[in-house]
All heavy atoms as TSV, in Angstrom:
chain	resi	resn	atom	element	x	y	z
A	1	MET	N	N	0.618	-18.980	-3.576
A	1	MET	CA	C	0.450	-19.886	-4.672
A	1	MET	C	C	-0.296	-21.141	-4.114
A	1	MET	O	O	-0.986	-21.790	-4.946
A	1	MET	CB	C	1.771	-20.341	-5.396
A	1	MET	CG	C	2.414	-19.080	-5.962
A	1	MET	SD	S	1.529	-18.214	-7.247
A	1	MET	CE	C	1.557	-19.450	-8.544
A	2	ASN	N	N	-0.165	-21.505	-2.911
A	2	ASN	CA	C	-0.768	-22.778	-2.370
A	2	ASN	C	C	-2.128	-22.500	-1.874
A	2	ASN	O	O	-2.819	-23.505	-1.541
A	2	ASN	CB	C	0.033	-23.411	-1.296
A	2	ASN	CG	C	1.439	-23.791	-1.855
A	2	ASN	OD1	O	1.525	-24.129	-3.079
A	2	ASN	ND2	N	2.441	-23.792	-1.094
A	3	ASP	N	N	-2.553	-21.233	-1.786
A	3	ASP	CA	C	-3.945	-20.954	-1.319
A	3	ASP	C	C	-4.999	-21.343	-2.329
A	3	ASP	O	O	-4.796	-21.236	-3.570
A	3	ASP	CB	C	-4.028	-19.420	-0.936
A	3	ASP	CG	C	-3.232	-19.059	0.250
A	3	ASP	OD1	O	-2.811	-19.959	1.043
A	3	ASP	OD2	O	-2.848	-17.862	0.374
A	4	SER	N	N	-6.190	-21.700	-1.728
A	4	SER	CA	C	-7.260	-22.167	-2.598
A	4	SER	C	C	-7.894	-20.779	-3.165
A	4	SER	O	O	-7.655	-19.689	-2.796
A	4	SER	CB	C	-8.297	-22.846	-1.791
A	4	SER	OG	O	-8.920	-22.082	-0.817
A	5	PHE	N	N	-8.742	-21.086	-4.249
A	5	PHE	CA	C	-9.275	-19.949	-4.937
A	5	PHE	C	C	-10.252	-19.240	-3.982
A	5	PHE	O	O	-10.319	-17.984	-4.022
A	5	PHE	CB	C	-10.095	-20.487	-6.080
A	5	PHE	CG	C	-10.939	-19.479	-6.840
A	5	PHE	CD1	C	-10.217	-18.507	-7.654
A	5	PHE	CD2	C	-12.256	-19.318	-6.781
A	5	PHE	CE1	C	-10.869	-17.482	-8.337
A	5	PHE	CE2	C	-12.843	-18.306	-7.456
A	5	PHE	CZ	C	-12.201	-17.433	-8.277
A	6	THR	N	N	-11.043	-19.915	-3.134
A	6	THR	CA	C	-11.899	-19.310	-2.300
A	6	THR	C	C	-11.271	-18.445	-1.254
A	6	THR	O	O	-11.786	-17.408	-0.818
A	6	THR	CB	C	-12.840	-20.315	-1.536
A	6	THR	OG1	O	-11.979	-21.402	-0.869
A	6	THR	CG2	C	-13.728	-21.067	-2.506
A	7	ARG	N	N	-10.102	-18.885	-0.849
A	7	ARG	CA	C	-9.389	-18.055	0.092
A	7	ARG	C	C	-8.834	-16.857	-0.522
A	7	ARG	O	O	-8.920	-15.637	0.067
A	7	ARG	CB	C	-8.136	-18.868	0.649
A	7	ARG	CG	C	-7.306	-18.000	1.671
A	7	ARG	CD	C	-6.263	-18.920	2.408
A	7	ARG	NE	N	-5.338	-18.098	3.075
A	7	ARG	CZ	C	-5.288	-18.101	4.456
A	7	ARG	NH1	N	-6.291	-18.736	5.152
A	7	ARG	NH2	N	-4.526	-17.297	5.105
A	8	ARG	N	N	-8.555	-16.843	-1.722
A	8	ARG	CA	C	-8.079	-15.587	-2.479
A	8	ARG	C	C	-9.218	-14.648	-2.667
A	8	ARG	O	O	-9.030	-13.478	-2.576
A	8	ARG	CB	C	-7.473	-15.965	-3.800
A	8	ARG	CG	C	-6.109	-16.701	-3.619
A	8	ARG	CD	C	-5.617	-17.014	-5.053
A	8	ARG	NE	N	-4.273	-17.811	-4.862
A	8	ARG	CZ	C	-3.483	-18.171	-5.733
A	8	ARG	NH1	N	-3.890	-17.808	-7.022
A	8	ARG	NH2	N	-2.414	-18.792	-5.653
A	9	VAL	N	N	-10.413	-15.257	-2.974
A	9	VAL	CA	C	-11.601	-14.455	-3.239
A	9	VAL	C	C	-11.938	-13.753	-1.872
A	9	VAL	O	O	-12.297	-12.527	-1.806
A	9	VAL	CB	C	-12.697	-15.210	-3.760
A	9	VAL	CG1	C	-13.980	-14.429	-3.617
A	9	VAL	CG2	C	-12.486	-15.671	-5.130
A	10	TYR	N	N	-11.857	-14.553	-0.813
A	10	TYR	CA	C	-12.136	-14.021	0.606
A	10	TYR	C	C	-11.230	-12.924	1.000
A	10	TYR	O	O	-11.584	-11.788	1.518
A	10	TYR	CB	C	-12.061	-15.104	1.570
A	10	TYR	CG	C	-12.536	-14.784	3.032
A	10	TYR	CD1	C	-13.779	-14.333	3.446
A	10	TYR	CD2	C	-11.428	-14.799	4.009
A	10	TYR	CE1	C	-14.040	-13.949	4.727
A	10	TYR	CE2	C	-11.746	-14.442	5.303
A	10	TYR	CZ	C	-13.087	-14.003	5.642
A	10	TYR	OH	O	-13.370	-13.620	6.964
A	11	ASP	N	N	-9.872	-13.059	0.655
A	11	ASP	CA	C	-8.903	-12.134	0.892
A	11	ASP	C	C	-9.274	-10.792	0.158
A	11	ASP	O	O	-9.060	-9.623	0.669
A	11	ASP	CB	C	-7.555	-12.700	0.642
A	11	ASP	CG	C	-6.402	-11.600	1.085
A	11	ASP	OD1	O	-6.433	-11.110	2.180
A	11	ASP	OD2	O	-5.626	-11.419	0.162
A	12	ALA	N	N	-9.612	-10.988	-1.120
A	12	ALA	CA	C	-9.870	-9.743	-1.975
A	12	ALA	C	C	-11.110	-8.993	-1.426
A	12	ALA	O	O	-11.090	-7.774	-1.418
A	12	ALA	CB	C	-10.041	-10.255	-3.392
A	13	PHE	N	N	-12.091	-9.846	-0.986
A	13	PHE	CA	C	-13.279	-9.149	-0.452
A	13	PHE	C	C	-12.943	-8.378	0.847
A	13	PHE	O	O	-13.380	-7.209	1.091
A	13	PHE	CB	C	-14.414	-10.245	-0.162
A	13	PHE	CG	C	-15.536	-9.756	0.562
A	13	PHE	CD1	C	-16.512	-8.859	-0.194
A	13	PHE	CD2	C	-15.707	-9.937	1.852
A	13	PHE	CE1	C	-17.589	-8.367	0.437
A	13	PHE	CE2	C	-16.911	-9.346	2.506
A	13	PHE	CZ	C	-17.805	-8.634	1.792
A	14	LEU	N	N	-12.184	-9.003	1.747
A	14	LEU	CA	C	-11.827	-8.287	3.056
A	14	LEU	C	C	-10.947	-7.060	2.643
A	14	LEU	O	O	-11.094	-6.009	3.359
A	14	LEU	CB	C	-11.022	-9.233	3.897
A	14	LEU	CG	C	-11.863	-10.325	4.532
A	14	LEU	CD1	C	-11.016	-11.156	5.448
A	14	LEU	CD2	C	-13.041	-9.711	5.366
A	15	THR	N	N	-10.112	-7.155	1.716
A	15	THR	CA	C	-9.305	-5.939	1.364
A	15	THR	C	C	-10.219	-4.933	0.764
A	15	THR	O	O	-10.025	-3.703	1.150
A	15	THR	CB	C	-8.254	-6.387	0.272
A	15	THR	OG1	O	-7.399	-7.340	0.831
A	15	THR	CG2	C	-7.382	-5.227	-0.177
A	16	PHE	N	N	-11.156	-5.288	-0.087
A	16	PHE	CA	C	-12.046	-4.165	-0.555
A	16	PHE	C	C	-12.953	-3.503	0.575
A	16	PHE	O	O	-13.039	-2.297	0.492
A	16	PHE	CB	C	-12.993	-4.849	-1.587
A	16	PHE	CG	C	-14.188	-3.974	-2.050
A	16	PHE	CD1	C	-13.928	-2.871	-2.971
A	16	PHE	CD2	C	-15.397	-4.079	-1.547
A	16	PHE	CE1	C	-14.895	-2.073	-3.394
A	16	PHE	CE2	C	-16.420	-3.222	-1.903
A	16	PHE	CZ	C	-16.195	-2.235	-2.870
A	17	VAL	N	N	-13.360	-4.316	1.517
A	17	VAL	CA	C	-14.145	-3.760	2.586
A	17	VAL	C	C	-13.231	-2.839	3.456
A	17	VAL	O	O	-13.690	-1.722	3.831
A	17	VAL	CB	C	-14.760	-4.841	3.424
A	17	VAL	CG1	C	-15.340	-4.408	4.777
A	17	VAL	CG2	C	-15.778	-5.635	2.712
A	18	LEU	N	N	-12.058	-3.192	3.692
A	18	LEU	CA	C	-11.154	-2.359	4.517
A	18	LEU	C	C	-10.820	-1.065	3.771
A	18	LEU	O	O	-10.773	0.013	4.393
A	18	LEU	CB	C	-9.836	-3.132	4.823
A	18	LEU	CG	C	-8.773	-2.276	5.614
A	18	LEU	CD1	C	-9.286	-2.049	6.982
A	18	LEU	CD2	C	-7.496	-3.103	5.683
A	19	GLU	N	N	-10.652	-1.149	2.444
A	19	GLU	CA	C	-10.418	0.046	1.644
A	19	GLU	C	C	-11.575	1.059	1.602
A	19	GLU	O	O	-11.352	2.259	1.772
A	19	GLU	CB	C	-10.017	-0.364	0.281
A	19	GLU	CG	C	-8.614	-0.891	0.087
A	19	GLU	CD	C	-8.345	-1.529	-1.272
A	19	GLU	OE1	O	-9.250	-1.397	-2.112
A	19	GLU	OE2	O	-7.193	-1.977	-1.508
A	20	LEU	N	N	-12.744	0.425	1.598
A	20	LEU	CA	C	-14.007	1.177	1.683
A	20	LEU	C	C	-14.089	1.917	2.980
A	20	LEU	O	O	-14.391	3.147	3.055
A	20	LEU	CB	C	-15.188	0.295	1.423
A	20	LEU	CG	C	-16.575	1.026	1.612
A	20	LEU	CD1	C	-16.681	2.027	0.471
A	20	LEU	CD2	C	-17.713	-0.094	1.523
A	21	PHE	N	N	-13.814	1.237	4.116
A	21	PHE	CA	C	-13.843	1.905	5.407
A	21	PHE	C	C	-12.822	2.979	5.608
A	21	PHE	O	O	-13.072	4.017	6.167
A	21	PHE	CB	C	-13.718	0.873	6.494
A	21	PHE	CG	C	-14.825	-0.060	6.712
A	21	PHE	CD1	C	-14.730	-1.349	7.218
A	21	PHE	CD2	C	-16.209	0.424	6.438
A	21	PHE	CE1	C	-15.843	-2.111	7.364
A	21	PHE	CE2	C	-17.351	-0.324	6.590
A	21	PHE	CZ	C	-17.072	-1.610	7.147
A	22	VAL	N	N	-11.687	2.819	4.993
A	22	VAL	CA	C	-10.617	3.754	5.057
A	22	VAL	C	C	-11.138	5.166	4.314
A	22	VAL	O	O	-10.960	6.194	4.798
A	22	VAL	CB	C	-9.318	3.330	4.413
A	22	VAL	CG1	C	-8.289	4.470	4.181
A	22	VAL	CG2	C	-8.633	2.304	5.354
A	23	ILE	N	N	-11.759	4.887	3.128
A	23	ILE	CA	C	-12.192	6.080	2.375
A	23	ILE	C	C	-13.348	6.710	3.134
A	23	ILE	O	O	-13.371	7.910	3.183
A	23	ILE	CB	C	-12.738	5.559	1.011
A	23	ILE	CG1	C	-11.468	5.141	0.154
A	23	ILE	CG2	C	-13.437	6.686	0.304
A	23	ILE	CD1	C	-11.819	4.457	-1.154
A	24	LEU	N	N	-14.231	5.962	3.768
A	24	LEU	CA	C	-15.364	6.599	4.514
A	24	LEU	C	C	-14.774	7.324	5.740
A	24	LEU	O	O	-15.342	8.358	6.079
A	24	LEU	CB	C	-16.315	5.466	4.944
A	24	LEU	CG	C	-17.172	4.896	3.812
A	24	LEU	CD1	C	-17.988	3.728	4.284
A	24	LEU	CD2	C	-18.026	5.945	3.087
A	25	ALA	N	N	-13.821	6.773	6.409
A	25	ALA	CA	C	-13.258	7.392	7.570
A	25	ALA	C	C	-12.536	8.767	7.106
A	25	ALA	O	O	-12.627	9.803	7.740
A	25	ALA	CB	C	-12.246	6.564	8.202
A	26	TRP	N	N	-11.879	8.727	5.951
A	26	TRP	CA	C	-11.177	9.887	5.459
A	26	TRP	C	C	-12.206	10.999	5.121
A	26	TRP	O	O	-12.058	12.112	5.411
A	26	TRP	CB	C	-10.357	9.613	4.272
A	26	TRP	CG	C	-9.855	10.798	3.459
A	26	TRP	CD1	C	-8.721	11.453	3.801
A	26	TRP	CD2	C	-10.419	11.259	2.254
A	26	TRP	NE1	N	-8.550	12.515	2.841
A	26	TRP	CE2	C	-9.634	12.304	1.945
A	26	TRP	CE3	C	-11.489	10.879	1.573
A	26	TRP	CZ2	C	-9.893	13.099	0.767
A	26	TRP	CZ3	C	-11.756	11.634	0.380
A	26	TRP	CH2	C	-11.044	12.738	0.111
A	27	HIS	N	N	-13.263	10.586	4.371
A	27	HIS	CA	C	-14.328	11.533	4.104
A	27	HIS	C	C	-14.897	12.109	5.244
A	27	HIS	O	O	-15.242	13.350	5.306
A	27	HIS	CB	C	-15.292	10.818	3.216
A	27	HIS	CG	C	-16.597	11.724	2.758
A	27	HIS	ND1	N	-16.345	12.841	1.931
A	27	HIS	CD2	C	-17.849	11.780	3.125
A	27	HIS	CE1	C	-17.451	13.405	1.858
A	27	HIS	NE2	N	-18.396	12.762	2.557
A	28	GLY	N	N	-15.235	11.301	6.299
A	28	GLY	CA	C	-15.779	11.821	7.500
A	28	GLY	C	C	-14.892	12.807	8.220
A	28	GLY	O	O	-15.299	13.901	8.722
A	29	MET	N	N	-13.658	12.546	8.288
A	29	MET	CA	C	-12.663	13.454	8.972
A	29	MET	C	C	-12.597	14.741	8.153
A	29	MET	O	O	-12.568	15.809	8.763
A	29	MET	CB	C	-11.337	12.812	9.144
A	29	MET	CG	C	-11.309	11.699	10.083
A	29	MET	SD	S	-11.674	12.185	11.740
A	29	MET	CE	C	-10.219	13.241	12.021
A	30	TRP	N	N	-12.565	14.607	6.881
A	30	TRP	CA	C	-12.472	15.814	6.100
A	30	TRP	C	C	-13.714	16.664	6.132
A	30	TRP	O	O	-13.663	17.930	6.303
A	30	TRP	CB	C	-12.306	15.401	4.616
A	30	TRP	CG	C	-11.935	16.518	3.648
A	30	TRP	CD1	C	-12.594	17.688	3.488
A	30	TRP	CD2	C	-10.767	16.593	2.754
A	30	TRP	NE1	N	-11.922	18.461	2.572
A	30	TRP	CE2	C	-10.855	17.781	2.126
A	30	TRP	CE3	C	-9.733	15.732	2.618
A	30	TRP	CZ2	C	-9.828	18.187	1.259
A	30	TRP	CZ3	C	-8.750	16.073	1.660
A	30	TRP	CH2	C	-8.910	17.360	1.044
A	31	SER	N	N	-14.874	16.083	6.323
A	31	SER	CA	C	-16.166	16.800	6.482
A	31	SER	C	C	-16.162	17.491	7.772
A	31	SER	O	O	-16.667	18.624	7.924
A	31	SER	CB	C	-17.326	15.873	6.292
A	31	SER	OG	O	-17.398	15.340	5.030
A	32	ILE	N	N	-15.766	16.776	8.856
A	32	ILE	CA	C	-15.707	17.457	10.258
A	32	ILE	C	C	-14.694	18.567	10.164
A	32	ILE	O	O	-14.995	19.551	10.744
A	32	ILE	CB	C	-15.276	16.375	11.197
A	32	ILE	CG1	C	-16.454	15.390	11.468
A	32	ILE	CG2	C	-14.852	17.018	12.561
A	32	ILE	CD1	C	-16.065	14.145	12.261
A	33	GLU	N	N	-13.658	18.401	9.579
A	33	GLU	CA	C	-12.556	19.522	9.541
A	33	GLU	C	C	-13.107	20.701	8.740
A	33	GLU	O	O	-12.936	21.797	9.176
A	33	GLU	CB	C	-11.282	18.927	8.907
A	33	GLU	CG	C	-10.217	20.041	8.875
A	33	GLU	CD	C	-8.989	19.467	8.292
A	33	GLU	OE1	O	-8.762	18.357	8.160
A	33	GLU	OE2	O	-8.042	20.368	7.886
A	34	ASP	N	N	-13.899	20.422	7.681
A	34	ASP	CA	C	-14.481	21.582	6.964
A	34	ASP	C	C	-15.495	22.273	7.786
A	34	ASP	O	O	-15.550	23.568	7.782
A	34	ASP	CB	C	-15.231	21.073	5.678
A	34	ASP	CG	C	-14.235	20.684	4.559
A	34	ASP	OD1	O	-13.149	21.117	4.647
A	34	ASP	OD2	O	-14.658	20.022	3.542
A	35	LEU	N	N	-16.306	21.534	8.606
A	35	LEU	CA	C	-17.291	22.216	9.485
A	35	LEU	C	C	-16.511	23.044	10.537
A	35	LEU	O	O	-16.916	24.163	10.853
A	35	LEU	CB	C	-18.152	21.207	10.181
A	35	LEU	CG	C	-19.121	20.546	9.200
A	35	LEU	CD1	C	-19.853	19.382	10.002
A	35	LEU	CD2	C	-20.151	21.537	8.635
A	36	LEU	N	N	-15.430	22.443	11.085
A	36	LEU	CA	C	-14.681	23.252	12.214
A	36	LEU	C	C	-13.952	24.466	11.510
A	36	LEU	O	O	-13.913	25.424	12.274
A	36	LEU	CB	C	-13.677	22.302	12.875
A	36	LEU	CG	C	-14.298	21.181	13.696
A	36	LEU	CD1	C	-13.199	20.180	14.231
A	36	LEU	CD2	C	-15.121	21.716	14.834
A	37	SER	N	N	-13.464	24.293	10.405
A	37	SER	CA	C	-12.706	25.380	9.776
A	37	SER	C	C	-13.642	26.558	9.529
A	37	SER	O	O	-13.174	27.717	9.570
A	37	SER	CB	C	-11.991	24.955	8.531
A	37	SER	OG	O	-12.912	24.683	7.494
A	38	LYS	N	N	-14.865	26.285	9.166
A	38	LYS	CA	C	-15.792	27.297	9.049
A	38	LYS	C	C	-16.199	28.056	10.221
A	38	LYS	O	O	-16.400	29.302	10.186
A	38	LYS	CB	C	-17.153	26.703	8.242
A	38	LYS	CG	C	-16.969	26.419	6.852
A	38	LYS	CD	C	-18.220	25.837	6.218
A	38	LYS	CE	C	-17.955	25.313	4.871
A	38	LYS	NZ	N	-19.220	24.648	4.265
A	39	ASP	N	N	-16.281	27.379	11.293
A	39	ASP	CA	C	-16.492	27.984	12.627
A	39	ASP	C	C	-15.480	28.790	13.077
A	39	ASP	O	O	-15.632	29.791	13.798
A	39	ASP	CB	C	-16.902	26.938	13.582
A	39	ASP	CG	C	-18.271	26.087	13.376
A	39	ASP	OD1	O	-19.018	26.782	12.538
A	39	ASP	OD2	O	-18.478	25.078	13.911
A	40	HIS	N	N	-14.199	28.431	12.834
A	40	HIS	CA	C	-12.985	29.149	13.323
A	40	HIS	C	C	-12.420	30.036	12.217
A	40	HIS	O	O	-11.243	30.473	12.363
A	40	HIS	CB	C	-11.982	28.118	13.893
A	40	HIS	CG	C	-12.625	27.393	15.068
A	40	HIS	ND1	N	-12.857	28.002	16.233
A	40	HIS	CD2	C	-12.987	26.105	15.217
A	40	HIS	CE1	C	-13.353	27.101	17.065
A	40	HIS	NE2	N	-13.407	25.927	16.502
A	41	ASP	N	N	-12.979	30.204	11.139
A	41	ASP	CA	C	-12.534	31.124	10.032
A	41	ASP	C	C	-11.106	30.666	9.531
A	41	ASP	O	O	-10.172	31.476	9.314
A	41	ASP	CB	C	-12.495	32.538	10.323
A	41	ASP	CG	C	-13.906	33.078	10.670
A	41	ASP	OD1	O	-14.850	32.526	9.963
A	41	ASP	OD2	O	-14.084	33.919	11.504
A	42	LEU	N	N	-10.888	29.347	9.331
A	42	LEU	CA	C	-9.534	28.929	8.785
A	42	LEU	C	C	-9.613	28.964	7.256
A	42	LEU	O	O	-10.751	28.680	6.759
A	42	LEU	CB	C	-9.299	27.442	9.278
A	42	LEU	CG	C	-8.938	27.201	10.715
A	42	LEU	CD1	C	-8.766	25.744	10.888
A	42	LEU	CD2	C	-7.752	27.864	11.111
A	43	SER	N	N	-8.494	29.299	6.650
A	43	SER	CA	C	-8.460	29.244	5.150
A	43	SER	C	C	-8.294	27.743	4.720
A	43	SER	O	O	-7.965	26.864	5.487
A	43	SER	CB	C	-7.261	30.041	4.757
A	43	SER	OG	O	-6.046	29.416	5.127
A	44	ASN	N	N	-8.480	27.618	3.478
A	44	ASN	CA	C	-8.324	26.263	2.894
A	44	ASN	C	C	-6.916	25.780	2.982
A	44	ASN	O	O	-6.673	24.586	3.246
A	44	ASN	CB	C	-8.698	26.330	1.462
A	44	ASN	CG	C	-10.247	26.222	1.175
A	44	ASN	OD1	O	-10.970	26.098	2.109
A	44	ASN	ND2	N	-10.693	26.636	0.083
A	45	GLU	N	N	-5.934	26.628	2.902
A	45	GLU	CA	C	-4.570	26.200	3.090
A	45	GLU	C	C	-4.164	25.764	4.425
A	45	GLU	O	O	-3.591	24.776	4.665
A	45	GLU	CB	C	-3.634	27.448	2.758
A	45	GLU	CG	C	-2.089	27.100	2.758
A	45	GLU	CD	C	-1.238	28.317	2.401
A	45	GLU	OE1	O	-1.768	29.308	2.133
A	45	GLU	OE2	O	-0.037	28.054	2.409
A	46	LYS	N	N	-4.668	26.461	5.433
A	46	LYS	CA	C	-4.456	26.076	6.802
A	46	LYS	C	C	-5.138	24.743	7.135
A	46	LYS	O	O	-4.646	23.861	7.864
A	46	LYS	CB	C	-4.874	27.176	7.791
A	46	LYS	CG	C	-3.960	28.354	7.928
A	46	LYS	CD	C	-4.427	29.366	8.909
A	46	LYS	CE	C	-3.550	30.494	8.984
A	46	LYS	NZ	N	-4.078	31.546	9.914
A	47	SER	N	N	-6.340	24.682	6.639
A	47	SER	CA	C	-7.114	23.424	6.842
A	47	SER	C	C	-6.432	22.262	6.190
A	47	SER	O	O	-6.431	21.114	6.734
A	47	SER	CB	C	-8.579	23.562	6.245
A	47	SER	OG	O	-9.238	22.454	6.300
A	48	ALA	N	N	-5.841	22.397	5.025
A	48	ALA	CA	C	-5.095	21.309	4.413
A	48	ALA	C	C	-3.821	20.972	5.168
A	48	ALA	O	O	-3.520	19.757	5.179
A	48	ALA	CB	C	-4.786	21.738	2.923
A	49	TRP	N	N	-3.161	21.980	5.636
A	49	TRP	CA	C	-1.978	21.649	6.406
A	49	TRP	C	C	-2.331	20.881	7.804
A	49	TRP	O	O	-1.607	20.000	8.099
A	49	TRP	CB	C	-1.221	22.959	6.826
A	49	TRP	CG	C	-0.234	23.321	5.603
A	49	TRP	CD1	C	-0.516	24.420	4.809
A	49	TRP	CD2	C	0.879	22.752	5.220
A	49	TRP	NE1	N	0.466	24.501	3.876
A	49	TRP	CE2	C	1.344	23.524	4.121
A	49	TRP	CE3	C	1.586	21.649	5.604
A	49	TRP	CZ2	C	2.563	23.164	3.445
A	49	TRP	CZ3	C	2.726	21.241	4.907
A	49	TRP	CH2	C	3.186	22.069	3.866
A	50	ILE	N	N	-3.373	21.270	8.370
A	50	ILE	CA	C	-3.774	20.677	9.608
A	50	ILE	C	C	-4.182	19.232	9.231
A	50	ILE	O	O	-3.841	18.261	9.989
A	50	ILE	CB	C	-4.945	21.425	10.256
A	50	ILE	CG1	C	-4.531	22.709	10.827
A	50	ILE	CG2	C	-5.596	20.585	11.294
A	50	ILE	CD1	C	-5.666	23.672	11.280
A	51	SER	N	N	-4.880	18.957	8.196
A	51	SER	CA	C	-5.230	17.648	7.760
A	51	SER	C	C	-4.060	16.751	7.498
A	51	SER	O	O	-4.012	15.627	7.930
A	51	SER	CB	C	-6.158	17.749	6.559
A	51	SER	OG	O	-6.496	16.422	6.079
A	52	LEU	N	N	-2.997	17.313	6.849
A	52	LEU	CA	C	-1.817	16.603	6.541
A	52	LEU	C	C	-1.040	16.278	7.789
A	52	LEU	O	O	-0.654	15.107	7.983
A	52	LEU	CB	C	-0.878	17.440	5.643
A	52	LEU	CG	C	0.410	16.827	5.220
A	52	LEU	CD1	C	0.197	15.533	4.413
A	52	LEU	CD2	C	1.293	17.875	4.550
A	53	ILE	N	N	-0.897	17.160	8.671
A	53	ILE	CA	C	-0.186	16.969	9.970
A	53	ILE	C	C	-0.931	15.987	10.892
A	53	ILE	O	O	-0.291	14.979	11.395
A	53	ILE	CB	C	-0.044	18.281	10.688
A	53	ILE	CG1	C	1.007	19.117	10.008
A	53	ILE	CG2	C	0.472	17.980	12.237
A	53	ILE	CD1	C	1.090	20.509	10.456
A	54	VAL	N	N	-2.312	16.036	10.955
A	54	VAL	CA	C	-3.018	14.992	11.671
A	54	VAL	C	C	-2.953	13.652	11.082
A	54	VAL	O	O	-2.688	12.634	11.785
A	54	VAL	CB	C	-4.504	15.439	11.736
A	54	VAL	CG1	C	-5.330	14.284	12.390
A	54	VAL	CG2	C	-4.612	16.674	12.720
A	55	GLY	N	N	-2.908	13.559	9.721
A	55	GLY	CA	C	-2.768	12.263	9.087
A	55	GLY	C	C	-1.403	11.671	9.366
A	55	GLY	O	O	-1.350	10.461	9.557
A	56	ILE	N	N	-0.418	12.454	9.199
A	56	ILE	CA	C	0.936	11.937	9.405
A	56	ILE	C	C	1.165	11.457	10.916
A	56	ILE	O	O	1.731	10.467	11.119
A	56	ILE	CB	C	2.010	13.040	9.100
A	56	ILE	CG1	C	2.049	13.133	7.535
A	56	ILE	CG2	C	3.420	12.596	9.588
A	56	ILE	CD1	C	2.872	14.395	7.024
A	57	LEU	N	N	0.650	12.277	11.806
A	57	LEU	CA	C	0.822	11.880	13.207
A	57	LEU	C	C	0.025	10.640	13.440
A	57	LEU	O	O	0.478	9.784	14.302
A	57	LEU	CB	C	0.328	13.021	14.085
A	57	LEU	CG	C	1.281	14.248	14.184
A	57	LEU	CD1	C	0.677	15.324	14.980
A	57	LEU	CD2	C	2.542	13.938	14.672
A	58	THR	N	N	-1.201	10.541	13.003
A	58	THR	CA	C	-2.001	9.343	13.243
A	58	THR	C	C	-1.506	8.126	12.658
A	58	THR	O	O	-1.365	6.968	13.281
A	58	THR	CB	C	-3.467	9.577	12.693
A	58	THR	OG1	O	-3.963	10.737	13.298
A	58	THR	CG2	C	-4.419	8.441	12.912
A	59	ASN	N	N	-0.938	8.265	11.418
A	59	ASN	CA	C	-0.271	7.012	10.850
A	59	ASN	C	C	0.937	6.715	11.593
A	59	ASN	O	O	1.214	5.419	11.785
A	59	ASN	CB	C	0.048	7.376	9.330
A	59	ASN	CG	C	-1.091	7.266	8.461
A	59	ASN	OD1	O	-2.030	6.508	8.748
A	59	ASN	ND2	N	-1.157	8.150	7.372
A	60	SER	N	N	1.743	7.596	12.044
A	60	SER	CA	C	2.927	7.333	12.855
A	60	SER	C	C	2.589	6.620	14.166
A	60	SER	O	O	3.251	5.593	14.465
A	60	SER	CB	C	3.781	8.579	13.066
A	60	SER	OG	O	4.145	9.261	11.932
A	61	ILE	N	N	1.595	7.069	14.863
A	61	ILE	CA	C	1.237	6.402	16.037
A	61	ILE	C	C	0.744	5.036	15.891
A	61	ILE	O	O	1.051	4.055	16.527
A	61	ILE	CB	C	0.059	7.343	16.748
A	61	ILE	CG1	C	0.647	8.530	17.275
A	61	ILE	CG2	C	-0.589	6.488	17.957
A	61	ILE	CD1	C	-0.394	9.587	17.774
A	62	ILE	N	N	-0.178	4.885	14.845
A	62	ILE	CA	C	-0.583	3.511	14.510
A	62	ILE	C	C	0.570	2.575	14.108
A	62	ILE	O	O	0.691	1.428	14.554
A	62	ILE	CB	C	-1.608	3.576	13.280
A	62	ILE	CG1	C	-2.873	4.223	13.931
A	62	ILE	CG2	C	-2.003	2.105	12.826
A	62	ILE	CD1	C	-3.972	4.472	12.866
A	63	PHE	N	N	1.545	3.074	13.383
A	63	PHE	CA	C	2.698	2.280	13.026
A	63	PHE	C	C	3.456	1.841	14.202
A	63	PHE	O	O	3.828	0.726	14.283
A	63	PHE	CB	C	3.541	3.127	12.026
A	63	PHE	CG	C	4.934	2.490	11.693
A	63	PHE	CD1	C	4.974	1.431	10.796
A	63	PHE	CD2	C	6.047	2.782	12.292
A	63	PHE	CE1	C	6.173	0.759	10.404
A	63	PHE	CE2	C	7.291	2.214	11.985
A	63	PHE	CZ	C	7.296	1.159	11.035
A	64	TRP	N	N	3.755	2.726	15.060
A	64	TRP	CA	C	4.422	2.450	16.362
A	64	TRP	C	C	3.764	1.541	17.322
A	64	TRP	O	O	4.288	0.768	18.029
A	64	TRP	CB	C	4.998	3.640	17.029
A	64	TRP	CG	C	6.068	4.307	16.164
A	64	TRP	CD1	C	6.035	5.535	15.577
A	64	TRP	CD2	C	7.450	3.846	15.972
A	64	TRP	NE1	N	7.167	5.757	14.889
A	64	TRP	CE2	C	7.993	4.789	15.175
A	64	TRP	CE3	C	8.086	2.767	16.415
A	64	TRP	CZ2	C	9.351	4.603	14.765
A	64	TRP	CZ3	C	9.350	2.593	15.983
A	64	TRP	CH2	C	10.053	3.513	15.069
A	65	LEU	N	N	2.403	1.569	17.253
A	65	LEU	CA	C	1.666	0.697	18.084
A	65	LEU	C	C	1.601	-0.707	17.570
A	65	LEU	O	O	1.324	-1.670	18.390
A	65	LEU	CB	C	0.216	1.231	18.247
A	65	LEU	CG	C	0.039	2.444	19.171
A	65	LEU	CD1	C	-1.423	2.960	18.997
A	65	LEU	CD2	C	0.493	2.189	20.505
A	66	GLN	N	N	1.883	-0.860	16.289
A	66	GLN	CA	C	1.883	-2.252	15.761
A	66	GLN	C	C	3.103	-2.934	16.236
A	66	GLN	O	O	3.482	-3.926	16.329
A	66	GLN	CB	C	1.860	-2.245	14.253
A	66	GLN	CG	C	0.434	-1.856	13.787
A	66	GLN	CD	C	0.418	-1.815	12.200
A	66	GLN	OE1	O	1.346	-1.970	11.527
A	66	GLN	NE2	N	-0.803	-1.564	11.598
């Protein structure tokens, strides 16, 4: 409540940029996984499970490193 308007706008801008980078990173990882799954004949179900497991493990590691 005590922050100035410009600080709030700056915080909102940084939040937007961070969210954009997260979406781009997710899209990149998903595209790489699709390319690898085609090379190794993985089904969509197996590819989705691998993506979920990698996401959970990565988030857990980042959480514990903080």
